[in-house]
C-alpha positions in Angstrom: -40.1 -45.1 -13.6 -36.6 -45.5 -14.9 -37.3 -43.0 -17.7 -38.5 -40.5 -15.1 -35.3 -41.1 -13.0 -33.1 -40.5 -16.0 -34.9 -37.3 -16.8 -34.6 -36.3 -13.2 -30.8 -37.0 -13.1 -30.3 -35.2 -16.4 -32.3 -32.2 -15.2 -30.3 -32.2 -11.9 -26.9 -32.3 -13.8 -28.0 -29.5 -16.1 -29.2 -27.4 -13.1 -25.8 -28.0 -11.4 -23.9 -27.1 -14.5 -26.0 -24.0 -15.0 -25.6 -23.0 -11.4 -21.8 -23.5 -11.6 -21.7 -21.4 -14.8 -23.7 -18.6 -13.2 -21.7 -18.7 -10.0 -18.4 -18.6 -11.9 -19.7 -15.7 -14.1 -20.8 -13.8 -10.9 -17.4 -14.3 -9.3 -15.6 -13.1 -12.4 -17.9 -10.1 -12.7 -17.4 -9.2 -9.0 -13.6 -9.6 -9.4 -13.5 -7.3 -12.5 -16.3 -4.9 -12.1 -17.1 -4.4 -8.4 -14.3 -5.4 -6.0 -11.4 -3.4 -7.7 -13.5 -0.2 -7.2 -14.6 -0.9 -3.6 -12.0 0.8 -1.6 -11.8 -0.3 2.1 -10.3 2.0 4.8 -8.1 -0.1 7.0 -7.6 1.5 10.4 -4.8 0.3 12.6 -3.2 1.6 15.8 0.5 1.2 15.9 2.6 1.3 19.0 5.9 3.3 18.8 8.7 3.3 21.4 9.4 6.6 23.0 6.6 8.4 21.1 6.4 12.0 22.4 3.1 12.7 24.1 2.3 15.4 21.5 2.2 12.7 18.8 -0.2 10.4 20.7 -3.1 9.9 18.2 -1.1 11.2 15.2 -2.7 9.9 12.0 -0.9 8.8 8.9 -2.8 8.0 5.7 -0.9 5.7 3.3 -1.7 5.3 -0.4 0.3 2.9 -2.5 0.3 1.0 -5.8 -2.2 3.2 -7.6 -1.1 1.8 -11.0 -3.0 4.4 -13.2 -3.6 2.6 -16.5 -6.3 1.7 -18.9 -7.7 -0.5 -16.1 -7.3 2.0 -13.3 -8.9 5.3 -14.4 -8.1 8.8 -13.4 -11.6 9.4 -12.0 -11.2 6.5 -9.7 -7.9 7.8 -8.5 -9.5 11.2 -7.9 -12.2 9.6 -5.8 -9.5 7.8 -3.8 -7.8 11.2 -3.1 -11.2 12.7 -2.0 -11.7 9.8 0.3 -8.2 10.1 1.8 -8.7 13.8 2.4 -12.0 13.1 4.1 -10.2 11.0 6.7 -8.4 14.2 7.8 -5.0 12.6 8.6 -2.1 14.6 10.0 0.3 13.3 7.3 -0.1 11.6 3.9 2.5 9.1 2.6 2.8 7.6 -0.9 4.8 4.4 -1.2 5.3 4.0 -4.9 4.0 2.4 -8.2 1.9 5.3 -9.4 1.4 4.0 -12.9 1.4 0.8 -15.0 2.2 0.5 -18.7 2.8 3.8 -20.6 4.7 6.8 -19.2 1.8 8.9 -20.4 0.0 8.0 -17.2 2.6 9.6 -15.0 1.6 13.2 -15.2 -2.2 12.7 -14.6 -1.6 10.1 -11.8 0.9 12.1 -9.9 -0.9 15.4 -10.4 -4.1 13.8 -8.9 -2.2 12.5 -5.9 -0.6 15.9 -5.3 -4.1 17.1 -4.4 -3.9 15.2 -1.1 -4.2 17.6 1.8 -2.9 17.1 5.3 -1.5 19.6 7.9 2.0 18.1 7.8 2.0 17.5 4.0 2.7 14.6 1.8 5.9 12.5 1.5 6.6 10.0 -1.3 9.0 7.3 -2.5 9.2 5.4 -5.8 8.4 1.8 -6.7 9.7 -0.6 -9.3 7.0 0.4 -11.9 8.0 4.1 -11.6 11.6 3.1 -12.4 10.5 0.9 -15.3 8.6 3.8 -17.0 10.4 7.1 -16.0 11.6 7.7 -12.5 13.0 11.2 -13.3 9.7 12.4 -14.9 7.8 11.0 -11.8 10.1 13.0 -9.5 9.8 16.1 -11.6 6.0 16.1 -11.4 6.1 15.6 -7.7 8.6 18.5 -7.4 6.3 20.7 -9.5 3.7 20.3 -6.7 6.2 20.6 -3.9 5.8 17.0 -2.7 9.2 15.6 -1.6 10.4 12.3 -3.0 12.6 11.2 0.0 14.9 8.7 -1.6 17.6 7.8 1.0 16.8 11.0 2.9 14.4 12.1 5.7 12.1 14.8 7.0 11.3 15.7 10.6 7.7 16.2 11.6 7.7 18.6 14.5 5.0 19.5 17.1 5.8 21.8 20.0 9.5 21.3 19.7 9.2 17.5 19.7 9.7 15.4 16.6 9.4 12.1 14.8 11.4 11.3 11.6 10.0 9.9 8.4 12.6 8.6 5.9 12.5 6.8 2.6 14.8 4.4 0.7 15.0 3.5 -3.0 13.0 0.7 -4.4 14.3 -2.8 -3.5 14.2 -4.1 -7.0 15.3 -1.1 -9.1 16.7 1.5 -6.7 19.4 2.0 -4.2 18.7 1.5 -0.4 21.1 3.5 1.8 19.6 3.4 5.3 22.5 5.2 6.8 22.1 8.1 4.5 18.3 8.1 5.0 18.7 8.6 8.7 21.9 10.7 8.6 22.0 13.2 11.4 18.8 11.9 13.1 19.3 11.5 16.9 18.8 7.9 18.0 16.1 8.8 20.6 13.7 10.2 17.9 11.1 7.7 16.6 11.7 6.7 13.0 9.3 5.7 10.3 10.6 4.3 7.0 8.9 4.3 3.6 10.0 1.4 1.5 7.9 0.3 -1.5 8.8 -3.3 -1.2 8.4 -4.9 2.2 11.1 -7.5 1.5 13.7 -4.8 2.2 12.8 -5.1 5.9 14.4 -8.6 5.9 17.8 -7.3 4.9 17.7 -3.9 6.4 20.8 -3.1 8.5 19.9 -3.6 12.1 22.4 -1.0 13.3 19.9 1.8 12.5 16.8 2.2 14.6 13.6 1.8 12.6 10.3 1.7 14.5 7.9 1.2 11.6 8.3 0.4 7.9 5.4 1.3 5.5 5.2 -0.7 2.3 3.0 -1.9 -0.5 4.1 -3.8 -3.7 2.4 -7.1 -2.9 -1.2 -6.0 -3.6 -2.4 -8.5 -1.0 -1.9 -11.0 -3.9 -4.9 -9.4 -5.7 -6.6 -12.8 -5.6 -7.0 -14.5 -2.3 -8.6 -17.9 -1.8 -11.3 -17.6 0.9 -10.0 -18.7 4.3 -6.7 -19.5 2.7 -3.7 -18.1 0.8 -2.9 -15.7 -2.0 -1.5 -17.9 -4.8 0.8 -15.0 -6.0 2.4 -12.6 -3.6 5.2 -10.8 -5.4 7.4 -11.3 -2.3 10.3 -13.6 -1.7 8.7 -14.5 1.6 5.5 -16.1 0.5 2.4 -15.1 2.5 4.4 -13.1 5.2 3.8 -9.7 3.5 0.5 -10.1 1.8 -1.0 -7.4 4.0 -1.4 -5.9 7.5 1.0 -5.4 10.3 4.0 -7.8 10.5 6.2 -7.9 13.7 9.9 -8.6 13.2 12.6 -8.9 15.8 14.0 -5.4 15.1 11.0 -3.5 13.6 7.4 -3.8 12.4 6.2 -3.6 8.9 2.7 -2.4 7.7 1.9 -3.7 4.2 -1.0 -2.1 2.3 -2.9 -4.1 -0.3 -2.8 -0.9 -2.4 -5.3 0.7 -4.7 -4.8 -0.5 -8.3 -4.1 -3.8 -10.2 -1.4 -5.1 -12.5 -1.4 -8.1 -14.7 -5.0 -9.4 -14.5 -7.4 -6.5 -13.9 -9.0 -8.5 -11.1 -9.2 -8.3 -7.3 -11.0 -11.2 -5.5 -11.4 -11.4 -1.8 -8.7 -8.7 -1.7 -10.3 -5.2 -2.1 -8.2 -2.0 -2.6 -7.0 -0.4 0.6 -6.6 3.1 2.0 -4.6 2.8 5.2 -5.1 5.0 8.2 -2.6 4.4 10.9 -2.8 6.0 14.4 0.4 6.2 16.4 0.4 5.5 20.1 3.1 5.2 22.7 4.3 1.6 23.2 3.9 0.3 26.8 7.4 -0.3 28.2 8.0 -3.8 29.6 8.9 -3.9 33.3 
């Protein structure tokens, strides 16, 4: 009987070890092979003060942190572009970090992204990785395809003589942020959207300038998120605050996309890549 019990206990331990090994291998395989390629469309309605009636329902598709590299292939990026186009937004915005590693990835990555198609075009800013590799080449490729890189400047989006303003600032780590220049000449009563690769800029952004919505990336949602818990690494000075989604601040609101690609470990776990589709609506005025 004791011998049978020992055999049973050994078999049980071996089974549990085997099950743990299989489970671990499955999670690793999912994090490397499946989840980084399973793009989720995150749809969010965002309330904007004084939004003109003609912009009610206006849709913005945000793509960020593509990080074209040996781990994030061009065909995958092309599929992301096709998926974004199929959403039929009114405006496309790109919020930086188009490559990782070698500058040889700049031309193919940016060229693919310039195939985005929306009635009001595409606007872009740069991220820290773009500066680390070759910011000027990145801007030159965008310019070749007539996609504005709006560093500390803005563009008006106009419908029937009404407008909203979309501006951009330089990267918070490697660029220059001049919010006054970004909105220079913009009437205060026009709704304002700001592209800033790094969401941490919203914490130090001058409050004298009206900013209704900041669109950012950079944090990748942490890439690895413990189920029902936190992301151990966030790439933000503010911990979990900007790992993803809409964050309300006293003077503005920030939408942070998890992004498309990966850096460091080529893994996403419980944190799939994101295409963002934002729908603007008029904020309800408090009595």
